[in-house]
Wavefront OBJ file of the C-alpha trace (Angstrom):
o trace
v 1.098 -12.524 -9.057
v -1.910 -13.641 -7.075
v -2.704 -12.558 -3.532
v -4.454 -14.595 -0.894
v -6.783 -12.344 1.068
v -9.546 -13.537 3.363
v -10.866 -16.828 2.072
v -10.055 -16.226 -1.578
v -7.372 -15.259 -4.041
v -7.120 -12.460 -6.566
v -4.790 -11.884 -9.498
v -3.534 -8.297 -9.169
v -0.198 -8.381 -10.992
v 3.365 -8.567 -9.729
v 3.975 -4.874 -9.018
v 0.606 -4.395 -7.330
v 1.141 -7.480 -5.138
v 4.542 -6.174 -4.030
v 3.016 -2.731 -3.380
v 0.255 -4.328 -1.286
v 2.796 -6.206 0.821
v 4.839 -3.024 1.283
v 1.741 -1.075 2.304
v 0.651 -3.828 4.707
v 4.065 -3.720 6.389
v 3.877 0.088 6.714
v 0.360 -0.024 8.160
v 1.397 -2.741 10.621
v 4.453 -0.750 11.710
v 2.340 2.384 12.223
v -0.616 0.527 13.796
v -2.902 2.143 11.211
v -5.218 0.893 8.498
v -6.545 2.063 5.165
v -8.847 0.872 2.441
v -7.354 0.391 -1.026
v -9.086 0.081 -4.382
v -7.645 -2.284 -6.998
v -8.468 -4.003 -10.248
v -8.234 -7.776 -9.848
v -9.085 -10.951 -11.682
v -11.079 -13.337 -9.533
v -10.718 -17.128 -9.445
v -13.259 -17.406 -12.276
v -11.220 -15.154 -14.584
v -13.527 -12.134 -14.275
v -12.031 -8.640 -13.985
v -13.375 -7.021 -10.813
v -12.896 -3.792 -8.887
v -12.102 -4.668 -5.268
v -11.648 -2.758 -2.033
v -9.319 -4.295 0.542
v -8.803 -3.220 4.129
v -5.062 -3.193 4.857
v -3.948 -2.821 8.464
v -1.984 -4.329 11.342
v -4.061 -7.511 11.383
v -4.029 -8.078 7.606
v -3.350 -11.694 6.736
v -2.228 -11.736 3.120
v 0.009 -13.942 1.004
v 1.494 -13.553 -2.458
v 1.636 -16.461 -4.847
v 3.704 -16.464 -8.057
v 1.914 -17.881 -11.039
v 1.825 -17.860 -14.789
v -1.552 -16.706 -16.011
v -3.362 -16.656 -19.327
v -4.790 -13.244 -18.332
v -3.134 -9.869 -18.761
v -2.255 -8.205 -15.466
v -4.880 -5.689 -14.361
v -3.778 -2.049 -14.519
v -3.045 -0.975 -10.953
v -0.429 1.640 -11.846
v -2.258 4.436 -9.969
v -2.237 2.350 -6.767
v 1.426 1.447 -7.267
v 2.301 5.159 -7.646
v 0.435 6.011 -4.429
v 2.358 3.361 -2.495
v 5.641 4.555 -4.032
v 4.869 8.106 -2.840
v 4.067 6.818 0.675
v 7.393 4.958 0.759
v 9.268 8.008 -0.579
v 7.672 10.268 2.043
v 8.725 7.871 4.804
v 12.321 7.970 3.577
v 12.507 11.698 2.822
v 15.152 13.615 4.749
v 13.797 15.262 7.851
v 13.697 19.024 7.474
v 15.120 20.968 10.402
v 12.452 22.576 12.499
v 12.381 26.307 12.556
v 11.699 28.090 15.779
v 8.214 29.408 16.235
v 7.758 33.083 17.127
v 6.940 31.989 20.704
v 10.213 30.044 21.002
v 12.138 32.985 19.574
v 10.517 35.350 22.072
v 11.333 32.999 24.954
v 14.963 32.730 23.790
v 15.211 36.538 23.798
v 14.025 36.867 27.412
l 1 2 3 4 5 6 7 8 9 10 11 12 13 14 15 16 17 18 19 20 21 22 23 24 25 26 27 28 29 30 31 32 33 34 35 36 37 38 39 40 41 42 43 44 45 46 47 48 49 50 51 52 53 54 55 56 57 58 59 60 61 62 63 64 65 66 67 68 69 70 71 72 73 74 75 76 77 78 79 80 81 82 83 84 85 86 87 88 89 90 91 92 93 94 95 96 97 98 99 100 101 102 103 104 105 106 107
C-alpha cells in the first residue's frame, strides 16, 4: 500500500500503512504528535529511510496498489503501534489509596 504524505507518495506496505492511519487517528484524538521512522520505497523505486511527523493536522491518504517491489520491512514500527493500541484498550486498574488518603480517612 502506498501513502500520500505532503506532496509525494511512499510505498510502505499494507500493514505499515494501516498502522500509520491508526497512529494518526490516535494522535489526532489526543491532540499530540510524534515522529515515526519507516522504511519506504519512493516514487523512483528507491528504498529510503523516512521520518514522518504524525499529529492532529496530518493529512495522509492510503492508496492500494500492486507493486513490482517487495514491501519494506516495517515490522518494528507495526509492533510499536500495536502496543500503543493495546495500552489504550487495557483494563483500567483500580487506584489504591495513597498513605495520605488513608490517614485522612482514619481521622
